[in-house]
C-alpha positions as CSV (number, residue, x, y, z in Angstrom):
1,M,0.1,-0.1,0.0
2,F,1.1,3.5,-0.6
3,E,0.8,6.3,1.9
4,F,-2.5,8.0,0.5
5,D,-4.1,4.5,0.3
6,I,-3.3,4.0,4.1
7,I,-4.8,7.5,4.8
8,K,-7.9,6.8,2.8
9,N,-8.5,3.6,4.7
10,I,-8.1,5.3,8.0
11,S,-10.2,8.3,7.0
12,S,-12.9,5.9,5.8
13,A,-12.9,3.9,9.1
14,F,-13.7,7.0,11.0
15,K,-16.1,8.6,8.5
16,D,-19.0,8.1,11.0
17,L,-17.5,9.7,13.9
18,N,-16.5,12.9,12.1
19,P,-18.3,16.2,13.2
20,T,-20.1,17.9,10.6
21,N,-18.7,21.2,11.5
22,A,-15.0,20.4,11.5
23,K,-12.6,19.6,8.7
24,G,-10.1,16.6,9.3
25,I,-8.0,14.5,7.0
26,G,-7.2,15.9,3.7
27,D,-5.5,19.3,4.3
28,D,-2.3,20.3,5.8
29,C,-4.1,20.7,9.1
30,A,-7.5,20.0,11.0
31,V,-9.9,22.8,11.6
32,I,-11.9,22.6,14.6
33,P,-14.5,25.6,15.2
34,I,-14.4,27.4,18.5
35,S,-17.0,29.9,17.5
36,E,-18.9,31.1,14.6
37,T,-16.0,33.2,13.3
38,E,-12.8,31.4,14.6
39,S,-11.2,27.9,14.4
40,F,-8.4,26.1,16.0
41,I,-5.9,24.8,13.4
42,V,-4.2,21.6,14.4
43,S,-1.3,19.6,12.9
44,T,0.9,16.6,13.8
45,D,3.9,15.1,12.2
46,M,6.5,12.4,13.1
47,L,10.2,12.3,12.4
48,N,11.8,8.9,12.5
49,E,15.6,8.4,12.6
50,N,17.2,7.0,9.4
51,V,13.8,8.0,7.6
52,H,13.7,11.8,8.1
53,F,16.9,12.4,9.7
54,L,20.5,10.7,10.1
55,K,21.4,11.3,13.8
56,D,25.2,11.2,13.1
57,K,24.7,13.9,10.4
58,I,22.7,16.5,12.3
59,S,23.2,18.3,15.5
60,A,20.9,17.9,18.3
61,Q,20.1,21.4,18.1
62,E,19.4,21.5,14.6
63,L,17.2,18.5,15.1
64,G,15.1,20.2,17.6
65,H,14.7,23.2,15.6
66,K,13.6,21.0,12.6
67,S,11.2,19.0,14.6
68,L,9.1,22.1,15.5
69,A,9.7,23.9,11.9
70,V,8.1,21.1,9.8
71,N,5.0,21.2,12.0
72,L,4.8,25.0,12.1
73,S,5.1,24.9,8.2
74,D,1.7,23.2,8.1
75,L,0.2,26.1,10.1
76,A,1.7,28.6,7.7
77,A,0.2,26.6,4.9
78,M,-3.4,27.3,6.2
79,G,-2.5,31.0,7.0
80,A,-2.6,30.3,10.8
81,Q,-0.6,31.8,13.7
82,P,0.7,29.1,16.3
83,V,-0.5,29.2,20.0
84,A,1.1,26.1,21.4
85,S,3.0,22.7,20.6
86,F,3.2,19.4,22.2
87,L,6.4,17.3,22.0
88,S,6.7,13.4,22.4
89,L,10.0,11.6,22.3
90,G,11.0,8.1,22.0
91,L,14.8,8.1,22.8
92,T,17.5,5.5,22.5
93,K,20.1,4.7,25.2
94,D,22.9,6.5,23.4
95,C,20.9,9.9,23.7
96,T,23.0,11.7,26.3
97,E,21.8,14.4,28.7
98,E,23.8,16.8,26.6
99,W,22.3,15.6,23.5
100,I,18.8,16.1,24.9
101,N,19.6,19.5,26.3
102,N,20.8,20.6,22.8
103,F,17.8,19.2,21.2
104,I,15.5,21.1,23.6
105,K,17.6,24.1,23.0
106,G,17.0,24.1,19.1
107,Y,13.2,23.4,19.8
108,K,13.2,26.3,22.4
109,N,14.9,28.8,20.3
110,L,12.2,28.4,17.3
111,S,9.5,28.5,19.9
112,S,10.7,31.7,21.2
113,E,11.0,33.3,17.8
114,F,7.3,32.6,17.1
115,N,6.1,33.0,20.7
116,V,5.0,29.3,21.0
117,P,4.6,27.6,24.3
118,L,5.3,23.9,24.8
119,L,2.3,22.6,26.9
120,G,2.8,18.8,27.1
121,G,3.9,15.6,25.5
122,D,5.5,12.5,26.4
123,T,8.8,10.7,26.7
124,T,9.6,6.9,26.4
125,R,12.4,4.5,25.6
126,S,13.0,3.2,22.2
127,D,15.2,0.2,21.6
128,N,16.6,1.0,18.1
129,T,15.9,4.6,16.7
130,I,14.7,7.9,17.7
131,S,11.2,8.9,17.1
132,I,9.8,12.5,17.6
133,N,6.3,13.5,17.3
134,V,5.0,17.1,17.5
135,T,1.6,18.5,17.6
136,V,1.0,22.2,17.0
137,I,-2.1,24.3,17.5
138,G,-3.0,27.5,15.7
139,R,-5.8,29.8,15.7
140,M,-7.4,32.2,13.0
141,E,-10.5,33.6,11.5
142,N,-12.6,31.1,9.6
143,S,-13.0,33.5,6.5
144,K,-9.0,33.6,6.1
145,I,-8.3,29.9,6.3
146,K,-6.5,28.6,3.1
147,Y,-7.3,25.1,1.9
148,R,-6.0,22.9,-1.0
149,S,-9.4,22.7,-2.6
150,A,-9.6,26.2,-3.4
151,A,-7.8,26.6,-6.7
152,E,-9.6,28.2,-9.6
153,V,-9.0,27.9,-13.4
154,G,-6.9,30.8,-14.5
155,D,-5.1,31.2,-11.3
156,L,-1.4,31.7,-11.3
157,I,0.7,29.1,-9.3
158,C,3.2,31.0,-7.1
159,V,6.2,30.4,-4.9
160,F,8.6,33.0,-3.4
161,D,11.8,30.9,-2.6
162,K,14.5,29.3,-4.7
163,L,13.7,25.5,-4.8
164,G,15.9,22.4,-4.8
165,N,18.5,23.4,-2.2
166,S,17.2,21.0,0.6
167,A,17.2,18.2,-2.0
168,A,20.7,18.9,-3.0
169,G,21.6,19.0,0.8
170,L,20.1,15.7,1.4
171,N,21.9,14.3,-1.7
172,I,25.3,15.4,-0.2
173,L,24.5,13.7,3.0
174,L,23.3,10.5,1.5
175,N,26.2,10.1,-0.9
176,K,28.8,11.0,1.9
177,Q,30.1,13.8,-0.1
178,N,32.4,16.5,1.3
179,S,30.1,19.4,1.6
180,G,32.9,21.9,1.3
181,K,31.7,24.9,-0.7
182,Y,28.2,23.6,-0.7
183,R,27.8,23.2,3.2
184,E,25.1,26.1,2.8
185,L,22.9,23.4,1.0
186,V,23.3,21.0,3.9
187,K,22.4,23.8,6.5
188,I,19.3,24.7,4.6
189,H,18.1,21.0,4.6
190,H,18.8,20.7,8.4
191,N,17.4,24.3,9.2
192,P,14.1,24.9,7.5
193,I,12.3,28.2,8.4
194,P,8.6,27.8,8.7
195,K,6.8,30.7,6.6
196,I,4.3,31.7,9.4
197,N,4.5,35.3,8.8
198,E,4.3,34.9,5.0
199,G,1.3,32.7,5.4
200,T,-0.4,35.2,7.6
201,L,0.0,37.8,5.0
202,L,-1.2,35.7,2.2
203,S,-4.3,34.7,4.5
204,E,-5.3,38.4,4.3
205,Y,-6.1,38.2,0.6
206,S,-9.2,36.5,-0.5
207,E,-7.6,36.4,-4.1
208,V,-5.1,33.8,-2.7
209,H,-7.0,30.7,-3.2
210,A,-5.4,27.3,-2.5
211,M,-2.3,26.9,-0.5
212,M,0.0,24.3,0.9
213,D,3.5,23.8,2.1
214,L,6.2,22.1,0.1
215,S,7.2,19.0,2.1
216,D,7.4,16.3,-0.6
217,G,8.2,18.7,-3.7
218,I,6.1,20.5,-6.4
219,D,5.7,17.2,-8.4
220,S,3.9,15.6,-5.4
221,D,2.3,18.4,-3.6
222,L,0.8,20.4,-6.5
223,R,-1.0,17.1,-7.4
224,H,-2.8,17.4,-4.0
225,I,-4.2,20.8,-4.9
226,L,-5.3,19.6,-8.4
227,K,-7.0,16.7,-6.8
228,A,-8.6,18.5,-4.1
229,S,-9.7,21.4,-6.4
230,G,-10.8,19.3,-9.3
231,V,-8.5,21.2,-11.8
232,G,-5.2,20.7,-13.8
233,A,-2.0,22.6,-14.2
234,I,0.8,23.7,-16.5
235,V,4.3,24.3,-14.9
236,N,6.8,26.2,-16.7
237,L,10.2,24.8,-15.8
238,D,12.1,27.8,-17.0
239,S,10.2,29.9,-14.5
240,V,11.0,27.7,-11.4
241,P,13.4,29.8,-9.2
242,V,16.8,28.0,-8.5
243,S,20.0,29.3,-6.7
244,E,23.4,29.7,-8.3
245,T,24.8,27.3,-5.7
246,L,22.3,24.6,-6.7
247,T,22.9,25.0,-10.4
248,N,26.6,24.6,-9.8
249,Y,26.1,21.6,-7.5
250,C,24.0,20.1,-10.0
251,K,26.5,20.4,-12.8
252,E,29.3,18.9,-10.8
253,C,27.0,15.9,-10.0
254,S,25.5,15.6,-13.5
255,L,22.0,16.4,-12.0
256,N,19.4,18.3,-13.7
257,A,19.0,21.7,-11.5
258,L,15.2,22.3,-12.8
259,E,14.1,18.7,-12.2
260,T,15.6,18.7,-8.8
261,A,14.0,21.9,-7.9
262,V,10.4,20.7,-8.7
263,T,10.9,17.2,-7.1
264,S,12.7,18.5,-4.0
265,G,11.2,17.5,-0.8
266,E,11.6,19.3,2.8
267,E,11.5,22.7,1.2
268,Y,9.0,23.9,3.8
269,T,8.0,27.0,1.8
270,L,4.6,27.9,0.4
271,L,3.0,26.8,-2.9
272,F,-0.2,28.7,-3.7
273,S,-2.6,29.9,-6.5
274,I,-3.7,33.3,-6.9
275,K,-5.9,35.4,-9.1
276,P,-3.6,37.1,-11.9
277,E,-4.9,40.5,-11.0
278,I,-3.4,40.5,-7.7
279,F,0.2,39.3,-8.7
280,E,1.7,42.8,-8.7
281,E,0.4,44.2,-5.7
282,L,1.4,40.8,-3.7
283,K,4.7,40.8,-5.3
284,E,5.5,44.3,-4.0
285,K,4.1,43.4,-0.5
286,L,6.2,40.3,-0.1
287,A,9.1,42.1,-1.2
288,K,8.6,45.1,1.1
289,D,7.5,43.2,4.2
290,H,9.4,40.0,3.9
291,N,12.2,40.4,1.5
292,K,10.6,37.6,-0.8
293,K,10.5,37.6,-4.6
294,L,7.0,36.5,-5.7
295,V,7.4,34.1,-8.7
296,A,4.6,32.7,-11.1
297,I,5.6,29.2,-12.2
298,G,2.4,28.2,-14.0
299,T,-1.3,28.2,-14.3
300,I,-4.3,26.4,-13.1
301,T,-6.3,24.7,-16.0
302,K,-9.6,23.0,-16.3
303,E,-8.1,19.6,-17.2
304,K,-9.0,17.7,-14.1
305,E,-5.8,16.4,-12.3
306,Q,-3.7,16.8,-15.2
307,L,-0.3,18.2,-14.5
308,E,1.8,19.4,-17.8
309,Y,5.5,20.3,-17.5
310,R,6.8,22.7,-20.1
311,L,10.4,23.8,-20.9
312,N,10.9,26.7,-23.5
313,G,7.3,26.5,-24.5
314,K,7.4,22.6,-25.3
315,S,5.9,19.7,-23.3
316,Y,8.5,18.0,-21.1
317,N,8.3,14.7,-19.2
318,L,10.2,14.5,-15.9
319,H,12.8,11.8,-15.3
320,Q,12.8,12.5,-11.5
321,Q,9.8,12.3,-9.2
322,G,8.5,14.0,-5.9
323,F,9.0,12.0,-2.6
324,K,6.4,9.4,-1.9
325,H,6.3,7.5,1.2
326,F,6.3,3.6,1.3
327,N,8.3,3.5,-2.2
């Protein structure tokens, strides 16, 4: 079974218990109404050693940071501001007091940046590998929540960060390459920055329609938007923003930089669709308030769930794929 077959089966099993006024499985977060105008936004994620991180390649402080960051990124994808987190740890015997303290230091530093209190959790022993589970809760106005299912035909598909750096950083680690001049790529992979403030800005615009964070790559994540919204998309590869560092690294390793950029997981930036009329205003606002360069990489089409890539105006078939669990 694949990840989304498992999720579908779990969702079906609990269909009879789902409250009619809440939204659960199927978006970056669950939405639990607390009044006619506001809701709690809730997300939970698990990080497992040797699947999501390599203990001997990442510092404890970086891992603490990343554990919270990937969860806050889900709140950002809905446009929510965080109000609390919960942390559960399954720790192996070789986790020293110093390692645990450094992990908590990284977790606390990011918590302080976004004023997110840690309100509870659990700790237990794990015999073989470390497991980390984080739950985050946000709060926001119902009218401003952004869902995957809101993309409209004619929307521009947008991002505001250079893509592919995280995949390159992971490639360096997996292939035991000497990072040297490319240590920036490894640092980006280990230290994602959740786009909470940018997500809050985007939530203020009704012309911003569908939104989600990039955790599995455009090639995987955009398909979730297309399925939820019942639409298709064209992505122009020559519009996808990539860094000079990534381009140089890919040349040295005989990788395709553009394909790496659209299939790169763990980017933890935002992917969203907007009305074309709002593009210039939003571009100026993101540049002024957050020093981000808004880029349109494609358009939403009426061809249901069809994703087409183009390069130099011609149809293009990817040789790489976005990340999929259980492959």
